[in-house]
C-alpha positions as YAML, in Angstrom:
chain: A
units: angstrom
residues:
- id: 1
  name: MET
  ca: [0.00, 0.00, 0.00]
- id: 2
  name: GLY
  ca: [2.86, 2.37, 0.81]
- id: 3
  name: ARG
  ca: [4.28, 2.29, -2.71]
- id: 4
  name: THR
  ca: [0.95, 2.12, -4.50]
- id: 5
  name: VAL
  ca: [-0.24, 5.62, -3.56]
- id: 6
  name: PRO
  ca: [2.85, 7.50, -4.79]
- id: 7
  name: PHE
  ca: [2.86, 5.40, -7.95]
- id: 8
  name: LEU
  ca: [-0.78, 6.25, -8.64]
- id: 9
  name: VAL
  ca: [-0.14, 9.94, -7.99]
- id: 10
  name: ILE
  ca: [2.80, 9.93, -10.40]
- id: 11
  name: MET
  ca: [0.77, 8.08, -13.06]
- id: 12
  name: PHE
  ca: [-2.08, 10.57, -12.68]
- id: 13
  name: LEU
  ca: [0.26, 13.53, -13.10]
- id: 14
  name: VAL
  ca: [2.06, 11.98, -16.08]
- id: 15
  name: SER
  ca: [-1.21, 11.15, -17.84]
- id: 16
  name: GLY
  ca: [-2.39, 14.76, -17.37]
- id: 17
  name: VAL
  ca: [0.84, 16.13, -18.79]
- id: 18
  name: PHE
  ca: [0.64, 13.71, -21.74]
- id: 19
  name: ALA
  ca: [-2.98, 14.67, -22.47]
- id: 20
  name: ASN
  ca: [-2.03, 18.36, -22.49]
- id: 21
  name: ALA
  ca: [0.93, 17.68, -24.76]
- id: 22
  name: VAL
  ca: [-1.27, 15.80, -27.24]
- id: 23
  name: GLU
  ca: [-3.87, 18.58, -27.24]
- id: 24
  name: ASP
  ca: [-1.15, 21.21, -27.68]
- id: 25
  name: ARG
  ca: [0.20, 19.28, -30.66]
- id: 26
  name: PHE
  ca: [-3.22, 19.14, -32.30]
- id: 27
  name: ARG
  ca: [-3.78, 22.82, -31.57]
- id: 28
  name: SER
  ca: [-0.45, 23.64, -33.23]
- id: 29
  name: GLU
  ca: [-1.26, 21.47, -36.25]
- id: 30
  name: MET
  ca: [-4.68, 23.13, -36.56]
- id: 31
  name: ASP
  ca: [-3.12, 26.60, -36.38]
- id: 32
  name: PHE
  ca: [-0.82, 25.61, -39.23]
- id: 33
  name: ALA
  ca: [-3.75, 24.30, -41.32]
- id: 34
  name: ARG
  ca: [-5.88, 27.40, -40.64]
- id: 35
  name: LYS
  ca: [-3.01, 29.65, -41.75]
- id: 36
  name: ALA
  ca: [-2.42, 27.57, -44.88]
- id: 37
  name: VAL
  ca: [-6.12, 27.82, -45.82]
- id: 38
  name: LYS
  ca: [-6.16, 31.55, -45.14]
- id: 39
  name: ASP
  ca: [-3.07, 32.04, -47.32]
- id: 40
  name: GLY
  ca: [-4.45, 29.92, -50.15]
- id: 41
  name: PHE
  ca: [-2.13, 26.93, -49.73]
- id: 42
  name: TYR
  ca: [-5.01, 24.52, -50.12]
- id: 43
  name: VAL
  ca: [-3.09, 21.39, -51.06]
- id: 44
  name: VAL
  ca: [-0.72, 21.82, -48.11]
- id: 45
  name: ALA
  ca: [-3.65, 22.37, -45.76]
- id: 46
  name: GLU
  ca: [-5.56, 19.41, -47.19]
- id: 47
  name: ASN
  ca: [-2.59, 17.11, -46.68]
- id: 48
  name: LYS
  ca: [-2.15, 18.30, -43.10]
- id: 49
  name: LEU
  ca: [-5.85, 17.93, -42.27]
- id: 50
  name: THR
  ca: [-6.24, 14.48, -43.82]
- id: 51
  name: SER
  ca: [-3.17, 13.30, -41.93]
- id: 52
  name: LEU
  ca: [-4.77, 14.55, -38.70]
- id: 53
  name: LEU
  ca: [-7.90, 12.53, -39.43]
- id: 54
  name: ASP
  ca: [-5.74, 9.40, -39.65]
- id: 55
  name: LEU
  ca: [-4.76, 9.95, -36.01]
- id: 56
  name: ASP
  ca: [-6.90, 9.63, -32.90]
- id: 57
  name: ILE
  ca: [-7.92, 13.29, -33.07]
- id: 58
  name: PRO
  ca: [-9.82, 14.88, -30.16]
- id: 59
  name: GLU
  ca: [-13.48, 15.40, -31.06]
- id: 60
  name: LYS
  ca: [-13.33, 19.14, -30.55]
- id: 61
  name: PHE
  ca: [-10.81, 19.36, -33.41]
- id: 62
  name: GLU
  ca: [-12.49, 16.83, -35.70]
- id: 63
  name: ALA
  ca: [-15.46, 19.08, -36.53]
- id: 64
  name: GLU
  ca: [-13.14, 21.93, -37.49]
- id: 65
  name: VAL
  ca: [-10.98, 19.62, -39.59]
- id: 66
  name: HIS
  ca: [-14.01, 18.64, -41.65]
- id: 67
  name: MET
  ca: [-15.13, 22.27, -41.95]
- id: 68
  name: LEU
  ca: [-11.70, 23.33, -43.18]
- id: 69
  name: LEU
  ca: [-11.63, 20.46, -45.67]
- id: 70
  name: GLY
  ca: [-15.02, 21.58, -46.93]
- id: 71
  name: ARG
  ca: [-13.72, 25.13, -47.32]
- id: 72
  name: ILE
  ca: [-10.67, 23.86, -49.20]
- id: 73
  name: TYR
  ca: [-12.84, 21.85, -51.59]
- id: 74
  name: TYR
  ca: [-15.13, 24.85, -52.04]
- id: 75
  name: GLU
  ca: [-12.20, 27.12, -52.94]
- id: 76
  name: ARG
  ca: [-10.85, 24.49, -55.34]
- id: 77
  name: SER
  ca: [-14.33, 24.14, -56.93]
- id: 78
  name: LEU
  ca: [-14.60, 20.53, -55.80]
- id: 79
  name: LEU
  ca: [-18.16, 21.24, -54.79]
- id: 80
  name: ARG
  ca: [-19.39, 17.67, -54.37]
- id: 81
  name: ARG
  ca: [-16.55, 16.94, -51.94]
- id: 82
  name: ALA
  ca: [-17.25, 20.21, -50.11]
- id: 83
  name: ILE
  ca: [-20.88, 19.19, -49.62]
- id: 84
  name: GLN
  ca: [-19.76, 15.79, -48.29]
- id: 85
  name: GLU
  ca: [-17.60, 17.47, -45.64]
- id: 86
  name: PHE
  ca: [-20.30, 19.96, -44.63]
- id: 87
  name: ASP
  ca: [-22.87, 17.16, -44.45]
- id: 88
  name: PHE
  ca: [-20.50, 15.15, -42.26]
- id: 89
  name: VAL
  ca: [-20.31, 18.08, -39.84]
- id: 90
  name: LEU
  ca: [-24.09, 18.43, -39.80]
- id: 91
  name: GLU
  ca: [-24.60, 14.70, -39.18]
- id: 92
  name: HIS
  ca: [-21.95, 14.20, -36.51]
- id: 93
  name: PHE
  ca: [-21.62, 17.57, -34.80]
- id: 94
  name: ARG
  ca: [-25.18, 18.93, -34.86]
- id: 95
  name: ASP
  ca: [-24.91, 20.23, -31.29]
- id: 96
  name: ASN
  ca: [-21.64, 22.01, -31.99]
- id: 97
  name: ASP
  ca: [-21.58, 25.73, -32.89]
- id: 98
  name: ILE
  ca: [-19.67, 24.82, -36.03]
- id: 99
  name: ALA
  ca: [-22.84, 23.22, -37.47]
- id: 100
  name: ASP
  ca: [-24.15, 26.74, -38.22]
- id: 101
  name: MET
  ca: [-21.06, 27.35, -40.32]
- id: 102
  name: ALA
  ca: [-21.69, 24.09, -42.19]
- id: 103
  name: VAL
  ca: [-25.21, 25.28, -43.08]
- id: 104
  name: TYR
  ca: [-23.82, 28.61, -44.30]
- id: 105
  name: TRP
  ca: [-21.13, 27.00, -46.45]
- id: 106
  name: THR
  ca: [-23.57, 24.46, -47.85]
- id: 107
  name: ALA
  ca: [-25.68, 27.39, -49.08]
- id: 108
  name: GLU
  ca: [-22.55, 28.98, -50.56]
- id: 109
  name: VAL
  ca: [-21.83, 25.77, -52.48]
- id: 110
  name: TYR
  ca: [-25.33, 25.72, -53.96]
- id: 111
  name: PHE
  ca: [-25.03, 29.39, -54.84]
- id: 112
  name: LYS
  ca: [-21.67, 28.77, -56.55]
- id: 113
  name: GLU
  ca: [-23.14, 25.85, -58.50]
- id: 114
  name: GLU
  ca: [-25.78, 28.16, -59.95]
- id: 115
  name: ASN
  ca: [-23.12, 30.58, -61.32]
...
């Protein structure tokens, strides 16, 4: 019992530090992708975002990843793929604030298709 308590305390602290490090890494990767989209480097951003989806990404980042992919496809006039990403957000993240953005960008896609 004497050694178990300190061991458990150390494991708890280490797991908290690891969780923060993982979240910081994803936050950094998302910042990079956002900047790449903003600057028009769509292929670079797409590669970064799809590689993030291959990992065990925290849910709070997953919705934004799909939104950014939808925006990339919209800007590249890959409208069918954009709709797929926006629909994914609406289906899986309906209770998230980002769902409103998905509705907006879905309308933008349909507007762009008409022109």
